[in-house]
MARBASE-386715 format. One record per residue (C-alpha): residue number from 1; residue in one letter; x, z, y. Coordinates in Angstrom, 3 decimals, decimal comma. Layout:
N
{num:NUM | residuo:a | x:X | z:Z | y:Y} $
...
END
This chain:
218
{num:1 | residuo:m | x:10,518 | z:-35,122 | y:-1,055} $
{num:2 | residuo:a | x:11,659 | z:-31,274 | y:-0,338} $
{num:3 | residuo:k | x:8,416 | z:-28,968 | y:-0,740} $
{num:4 | residuo:k | x:7,391 | z:-26,424 | y:1,876} $
{num:5 | residuo:a | x:5,367 | z:-23,533 | y:1,464} $
{num:6 | residuo:v | x:3,759 | z:-21,174 | y:3,834} $
{num:7 | residuo:i | x:2,945 | z:-17,582 | y:2,974} $
{num:8 | residuo:a | x:0,585 | z:-15,678 | y:5,537} $
{num:9 | residuo:g | x:0,613 | z:-11,752 | y:4,301} $
{num:10 | residuo:s | x:3,542 | z:-11,672 | y:2,446} $
{num:11 | residuo:s | x:4,111 | z:-8,214 | y:2,954} $
{num:12 | residuo:g | x:0,883 | z:-7,071 | y:0,994} $
{num:13 | residuo:l | x:0,728 | z:-6,247 | y:-2,425} $
{num:14 | residuo:i | x:0,003 | z:-9,809 | y:-3,625} $
{num:15 | residuo:g | x:2,189 | z:-11,820 | y:-1,396} $
{num:16 | residuo:s | x:5,349 | z:-9,941 | y:-1,948} $
{num:17 | residuo:h | x:5,307 | z:-10,568 | y:-5,170} $
{num:18 | residuo:l | x:4,465 | z:-14,411 | y:-4,547} $
{num:19 | residuo:l | x:7,443 | z:-14,332 | y:-2,297} $
{num:20 | residuo:q | x:9,574 | z:-12,915 | y:-4,759} $
{num:21 | residuo:i | x:8,370 | z:-16,159 | y:-7,089} $
{num:22 | residuo:l | x:8,512 | z:-18,695 | y:-4,401} $
{num:23 | residuo:l | x:12,094 | z:-17,472 | y:-3,786} $
{num:24 | residuo:e | x:13,212 | z:-17,756 | y:-7,140} $
{num:25 | residuo:q | x:11,882 | z:-20,660 | y:-8,523} $
{num:26 | residuo:a | x:13,250 | z:-24,078 | y:-7,539} $
{num:27 | residuo:y | x:10,123 | z:-26,121 | y:-6,690} $
{num:28 | residuo:f | x:9,823 | z:-24,708 | y:-3,448} $
{num:29 | residuo:d | x:12,943 | z:-26,032 | y:-1,114} $
{num:30 | residuo:e | x:11,330 | z:-23,912 | y:1,881} $
{num:31 | residuo:v | x:9,227 | z:-20,701 | y:2,254} $
{num:32 | residuo:l | x:8,440 | z:-19,849 | y:5,673} $
{num:33 | residuo:i | x:6,268 | z:-16,255 | y:5,970} $
{num:34 | residuo:l | x:3,544 | z:-15,496 | y:8,838} $
{num:35 | residuo:v | x:4,540 | z:-11,710 | y:10,028} $
{num:36 | residuo:r | x:3,980 | z:-9,373 | y:12,627} $
{num:37 | residuo:k | x:7,249 | z:-8,480 | y:12,419} $
{num:38 | residuo:k | x:10,656 | z:-9,600 | y:10,320} $
{num:39 | residuo:l | x:10,672 | z:-8,257 | y:7,237} $
{num:40 | residuo:p | x:13,890 | z:-6,823 | y:6,361} $
{num:41 | residuo:l | x:14,995 | z:-9,593 | y:3,977} $
{num:42 | residuo:q | x:17,117 | z:-12,605 | y:3,869} $
{num:43 | residuo:h | x:17,127 | z:-15,601 | y:1,500} $
{num:44 | residuo:h | x:18,647 | z:-19,239 | y:2,220} $
{num:45 | residuo:k | x:14,655 | z:-20,722 | y:1,416} $
{num:46 | residuo:l | x:13,244 | z:-18,309 | y:3,764} $
{num:47 | residuo:t | x:12,533 | z:-18,124 | y:7,454} $
{num:48 | residuo:q | x:10,050 | z:-15,999 | y:8,967} $
{num:49 | residuo:l | x:8,242 | z:-16,496 | y:12,093} $
{num:50 | residuo:v | x:6,929 | z:-13,700 | y:13,960} $
{num:51 | residuo:i | x:2,788 | z:-14,391 | y:15,676} $
{num:52 | residuo:d | x:-0,129 | z:-13,562 | y:17,005} $
{num:53 | residuo:f | x:-3,288 | z:-15,130 | y:14,753} $
{num:54 | residuo:e | x:-4,866 | z:-14,549 | y:18,441} $
{num:55 | residuo:q | x:-2,923 | z:-17,053 | y:19,820} $
{num:56 | residuo:p | x:-2,502 | z:-19,761 | y:17,794} $
{num:57 | residuo:e | x:-0,874 | z:-22,195 | y:20,324} $
{num:58 | residuo:t | x:2,536 | z:-19,928 | y:19,675} $
{num:59 | residuo:y | x:2,529 | z:-20,998 | y:15,457} $
{num:60 | residuo:q | x:0,034 | z:-24,454 | y:14,968} $
{num:61 | residuo:k | x:3,461 | z:-25,942 | y:15,339} $
{num:62 | residuo:e | x:5,152 | z:-24,630 | y:12,443} $
{num:63 | residuo:l | x:2,148 | z:-24,852 | y:9,752} $
{num:64 | residuo:t | x:3,365 | z:-27,905 | y:8,176} $
{num:65 | residuo:g | x:4,406 | z:-28,227 | y:4,471} $
{num:66 | residuo:h | x:2,652 | z:-28,952 | y:0,632} $
{num:67 | residuo:a | x:0,850 | z:-25,426 | y:0,462} $
{num:68 | residuo:l | x:-0,422 | z:-22,702 | y:2,942} $
{num:69 | residuo:f | x:-1,008 | z:-19,025 | y:0,757} $
{num:70 | residuo:c | x:-3,336 | z:-16,677 | y:2,752} $
{num:71 | residuo:c | x:-2,834 | z:-13,337 | y:0,987} $
{num:72 | residuo:l | x:-4,327 | z:-11,638 | y:4,398} $
{num:73 | residuo:g | x:-6,816 | z:-8,820 | y:4,059} $
{num:74 | residuo:s | x:-7,707 | z:-5,365 | y:4,739} $
{num:75 | residuo:t | x:-9,767 | z:-2,240 | y:3,329} $
{num:76 | residuo:k | x:-12,508 | z:-0,214 | y:5,068} $
{num:77 | residuo:k | x:-10,189 | z:2,796 | y:5,171} $
{num:78 | residuo:k | x:-7,692 | z:0,825 | y:7,087} $
{num:79 | residuo:t | x:-10,137 | z:-0,932 | y:9,194} $
{num:80 | residuo:p | x:-12,924 | z:1,021 | y:9,689} $
{num:81 | residuo:d | x:-14,107 | z:-1,370 | y:12,708} $
{num:82 | residuo:l | x:-16,267 | z:-4,350 | y:11,300} $
{num:83 | residuo:t | x:-15,476 | z:-6,636 | y:14,215} $
{num:84 | residuo:i | x:-11,614 | z:-5,923 | y:13,480} $
{num:85 | residuo:y | x:-12,367 | z:-6,171 | y:9,399} $
{num:86 | residuo:r | x:-14,052 | z:-9,282 | y:9,884} $
{num:87 | residuo:k | x:-11,181 | z:-10,765 | y:11,798} $
{num:88 | residuo:i | x:-8,578 | z:-10,116 | y:9,184} $
{num:89 | residuo:d | x:-10,663 | z:-11,398 | y:6,439} $
{num:90 | residuo:h | x:-12,846 | z:-14,326 | y:7,611} $
{num:91 | residuo:d | x:-11,303 | z:-15,667 | y:11,072} $
{num:92 | residuo:y | x:-7,863 | z:-15,471 | y:10,592} $
{num:93 | residuo:p | x:-8,040 | z:-16,931 | y:7,332} $
{num:94 | residuo:l | x:-10,379 | z:-19,685 | y:8,413} $
{num:95 | residuo:l | x:-8,005 | z:-20,252 | y:11,556} $
{num:96 | residuo:l | x:-5,075 | z:-21,017 | y:9,062} $
{num:97 | residuo:a | x:-7,337 | z:-23,478 | y:6,839} $
{num:98 | residuo:q | x:-7,987 | z:-25,545 | y:10,063} $
{num:99 | residuo:l | x:-4,702 | z:-25,363 | y:10,594} $
{num:100 | residuo:a | x:-3,786 | z:-26,648 | y:7,748} $
{num:101 | residuo:k | x:-5,896 | z:-29,471 | y:7,762} $
{num:102 | residuo:q | x:-4,748 | z:-30,199 | y:11,007} $
{num:103 | residuo:n | x:-1,417 | z:-30,466 | y:10,221} $
{num:104 | residuo:g | x:-1,757 | z:-32,257 | y:6,697} $
{num:105 | residuo:i | x:-1,084 | z:-29,250 | y:4,638} $
{num:106 | residuo:e | x:-2,198 | z:-30,521 | y:0,905} $
{num:107 | residuo:q | x:-3,145 | z:-27,101 | y:-0,540} $
{num:108 | residuo:y | x:-4,820 | z:-23,563 | y:0,939} $
{num:109 | residuo:h | x:-4,762 | z:-20,804 | y:-1,826} $
{num:110 | residuo:l | x:-6,826 | z:-17,904 | y:-0,994} $
{num:111 | residuo:v | x:-7,070 | z:-14,148 | y:-1,991} $
{num:112 | residuo:s | x:-10,493 | z:-13,395 | y:-1,699} $
{num:113 | residuo:s | x:-11,991 | z:-10,412 | y:-4,192} $
{num:114 | residuo:i | x:-14,557 | z:-9,899 | y:-7,174} $
{num:115 | residuo:g | x:-18,192 | z:-10,260 | y:-6,345} $
{num:116 | residuo:a | x:-17,644 | z:-12,216 | y:-2,962} $
{num:117 | residuo:d | x:-20,692 | z:-13,473 | y:-2,283} $
{num:118 | residuo:i | x:-22,084 | z:-15,713 | y:0,575} $
{num:119 | residuo:n | x:-25,626 | z:-13,697 | y:-0,171} $
{num:120 | residuo:g | x:-24,687 | z:-10,269 | y:-0,512} $
{num:121 | residuo:v | x:-26,367 | z:-7,972 | y:0,729} $
{num:122 | residuo:n | x:-22,736 | z:-5,378 | y:1,224} $
{num:123 | residuo:f | x:-21,002 | z:-6,590 | y:4,461} $
{num:124 | residuo:y | x:-17,894 | z:-6,132 | y:2,529} $
{num:125 | residuo:t | x:-18,585 | z:-9,210 | y:-0,598} $
{num:126 | residuo:k | x:-20,383 | z:-10,798 | y:1,993} $
{num:127 | residuo:t | x:-17,617 | z:-11,462 | y:4,257} $
{num:128 | residuo:k | x:-15,994 | z:-12,526 | y:1,749} $
{num:129 | residuo:g | x:-17,857 | z:-14,954 | y:0,570} $
{num:130 | residuo:e | x:-18,808 | z:-16,297 | y:3,762} $
{num:131 | residuo:t | x:-14,865 | z:-16,997 | y:4,531} $
{num:132 | residuo:e | x:-14,424 | z:-18,610 | y:0,560} $
{num:133 | residuo:a | x:-17,191 | z:-21,228 | y:1,780} $
{num:134 | residuo:d | x:-16,608 | z:-21,462 | y:5,616} $
{num:135 | residuo:i | x:-12,790 | z:-22,662 | y:3,939} $
{num:136 | residuo:s | x:-13,887 | z:-24,556 | y:1,403} $
{num:137 | residuo:a | x:-15,848 | z:-26,667 | y:3,851} $
{num:138 | residuo:v | x:-12,687 | z:-27,472 | y:6,162} $
{num:139 | residuo:g | x:-11,909 | z:-30,580 | y:4,510} $
{num:140 | residuo:v | x:-7,889 | z:-29,377 | y:2,838} $
{num:141 | residuo:p | x:-7,720 | z:-31,877 | y:-0,185} $
{num:142 | residuo:a | x:-7,311 | z:-29,226 | y:-2,658} $
{num:143 | residuo:v | x:-8,455 | z:-25,272 | y:-1,676} $
{num:144 | residuo:h | x:-7,435 | z:-22,211 | y:-4,868} $
{num:145 | residuo:i | x:-9,828 | z:-19,441 | y:-4,393} $
{num:146 | residuo:y | x:-8,686 | z:-16,136 | y:-6,646} $
{num:147 | residuo:r | x:-11,050 | z:-13,380 | y:-7,243} $
{num:148 | residuo:p | x:-9,126 | z:-10,547 | y:-8,734} $
{num:149 | residuo:s | x:-11,200 | z:-7,256 | y:-9,614} $
{num:150 | residuo:f | x:-8,703 | z:-3,764 | y:-8,978} $
{num:151 | residuo:l | x:-5,305 | z:-4,623 | y:-7,925} $
{num:152 | residuo:v | x:-2,679 | z:-2,675 | y:-9,924} $
{num:153 | residuo:g | x:0,957 | z:-2,725 | y:-8,250} $
{num:154 | residuo:d | x:3,156 | z:-0,273 | y:-6,572} $
{num:155 | residuo:r | x:2,212 | z:-0,296 | y:-2,788} $
{num:156 | residuo:q | x:4,251 | z:0,802 | y:0,056} $
{num:157 | residuo:e | x:1,647 | z:2,927 | y:1,277} $
{num:158 | residuo:s | x:0,503 | z:6,346 | y:-0,888} $
{num:159 | residuo:r | x:-2,784 | z:5,718 | y:-2,079} $
{num:160 | residuo:p | x:-3,699 | z:8,806 | y:-4,069} $
{num:161 | residuo:m | x:-7,413 | z:7,787 | y:-5,072} $
{num:162 | residuo:e | x:-6,246 | z:4,628 | y:-5,908} $
{num:163 | residuo:k | x:-3,463 | z:5,659 | y:-8,587} $
{num:164 | residuo:l | x:-6,719 | z:8,319 | y:-10,300} $
{num:165 | residuo:v | x:-8,561 | z:4,669 | y:-10,527} $
{num:166 | residuo:n | x:-5,795 | z:2,958 | y:-12,054} $
{num:167 | residuo:g | x:-5,802 | z:5,600 | y:-14,755} $
{num:168 | residuo:l | x:-9,141 | z:6,088 | y:-15,471} $
{num:169 | residuo:m | x:-9,256 | z:1,711 | y:-15,626} $
{num:170 | residuo:k | x:-6,623 | z:1,716 | y:-18,391} $
{num:171 | residuo:v | x:-9,229 | z:3,995 | y:-20,571} $
{num:172 | residuo:v | x:-12,158 | z:1,964 | y:-19,567} $
{num:173 | residuo:n | x:-10,516 | z:-1,800 | y:-19,590} $
{num:174 | residuo:p | x:-10,502 | z:-2,122 | y:-23,560} $
{num:175 | residuo:l | x:-14,404 | z:-1,566 | y:-23,424} $
{num:176 | residuo:l | x:-15,225 | z:-4,562 | y:-20,491} $
{num:177 | residuo:f | x:-16,032 | z:-7,776 | y:-22,961} $
{num:178 | residuo:g | x:-17,911 | z:-10,937 | y:-22,073} $
{num:179 | residuo:s | x:-19,282 | z:-11,193 | y:-18,918} $
{num:180 | residuo:w | x:-17,487 | z:-7,751 | y:-18,063} $
{num:181 | residuo:k | x:-14,330 | z:-8,713 | y:-19,231} $
{num:182 | residuo:k | x:-13,686 | z:-10,338 | y:-15,430} $
{num:183 | residuo:y | x:-14,016 | z:-6,365 | y:-13,885} $
{num:184 | residuo:r | x:-11,280 | z:-5,312 | y:-15,774} $
{num:185 | residuo:s | x:-7,875 | z:-4,090 | y:-13,548} $
{num:186 | residuo:i | x:-5,324 | z:-7,017 | y:-13,169} $
{num:187 | residuo:a | x:-1,835 | z:-6,248 | y:-11,785} $
{num:188 | residuo:a | x:-1,023 | z:-7,975 | y:-8,345} $
{num:189 | residuo:s | x:2,030 | z:-9,733 | y:-9,731} $
{num:190 | residuo:t | x:-0,373 | z:-11,635 | y:-12,392} $
{num:191 | residuo:v | x:-2,349 | z:-13,126 | y:-9,610} $
{num:192 | residuo:a | x:0,779 | z:-14,183 | y:-7,780} $
{num:193 | residuo:t | x:2,247 | z:-15,811 | y:-10,595} $
{num:194 | residuo:a | x:-1,041 | z:-17,900 | y:-11,171} $
{num:195 | residuo:m | x:-0,756 | z:-18,854 | y:-7,476} $
{num:196 | residuo:y | x:2,569 | z:-20,099 | y:-7,516} $
{num:197 | residuo:q | x:1,400 | z:-21,504 | y:-11,162} $
{num:198 | residuo:q | x:-1,579 | z:-23,585 | y:-9,506} $
{num:199 | residuo:s | x:0,497 | z:-24,845 | y:-6,754} $
{num:200 | residuo:i | x:2,388 | z:-27,121 | y:-8,578} $
{num:201 | residuo:k | x:-0,285 | z:-28,845 | y:-9,986} $
{num:202 | residuo:n | x:-1,649 | z:-31,758 | y:-7,893} $
{num:203 | residuo:a | x:-5,301 | z:-30,734 | y:-8,555} $
{num:204 | residuo:a | x:-7,748 | z:-32,063 | y:-5,627} $
{num:205 | residuo:g | x:-10,915 | z:-30,141 | y:-5,043} $
{num:206 | residuo:v | x:-12,142 | z:-26,443 | y:-4,761} $
{num:207 | residuo:f | x:-11,302 | z:-24,026 | y:-7,452} $
{num:208 | residuo:i | x:-12,512 | z:-20,593 | y:-7,803} $
{num:209 | residuo:y | x:-10,963 | z:-18,370 | y:-10,335} $
{num:210 | residuo:e | x:-12,473 | z:-15,013 | y:-11,552} $
{num:211 | residuo:s | x:-10,076 | z:-12,285 | y:-12,390} $
{num:212 | residuo:d | x:-10,303 | z:-13,221 | y:-16,204} $
{num:213 | residuo:n | x:-9,676 | z:-16,706 | y:-15,259} $
{num:214 | residuo:i | x:-6,431 | z:-15,152 | y:-13,315} $
{num:215 | residuo:k | x:-5,250 | z:-13,777 | y:-16,535} $
{num:216 | residuo:q | x:-5,094 | z:-17,327 | y:-18,226} $
{num:217 | residuo:l | x:-4,039 | z:-19,039 | y:-15,536} $
{num:218 | residuo:s | x:-0,202 | z:-16,887 | y:-15,427} $
END
């Protein structure tokens, strides 16, 4: 049976790597990406669907297939309005999970973040924790949650501070052992590879992968 993958957030750091992997590997026969505007990319397996997350009726029928990968997310700098931030990091991913369940998608892969905690006091990590919990409760047969630490990779936009932290992490990473190992920086391509590797398995349940586990999976 032909297998179809759906990606939300395919233009982001992890999503772009994931898209490349899914197009290159033979496991998935079709890849549908949900975009706000079309990417300058063509491939015989690729379909681009321009959507408005605020109007799910315009794309809910298209959300069919074997696996849905949610790489949506924002930052405090890009989205200082906490209401909008929560929509991007919680409401939209949850809506996608609900539509995935409704349409019989077997797997949901969510990019979360290290430190996600539904009981946390920090708004951002608490939101991530709530998103994880709410999606896990939807009822998709397999939910895979990835909690990467500081991401390394080439971004489209310039982030001078991020480059500075990246250089610092190269020094700090070897010093992080034991329970602190999960705080080592991780390449976005590594996260994407782990997501693909888990998608070709038939495990059912809710699985949470901390950053050091993600490296082992890839």
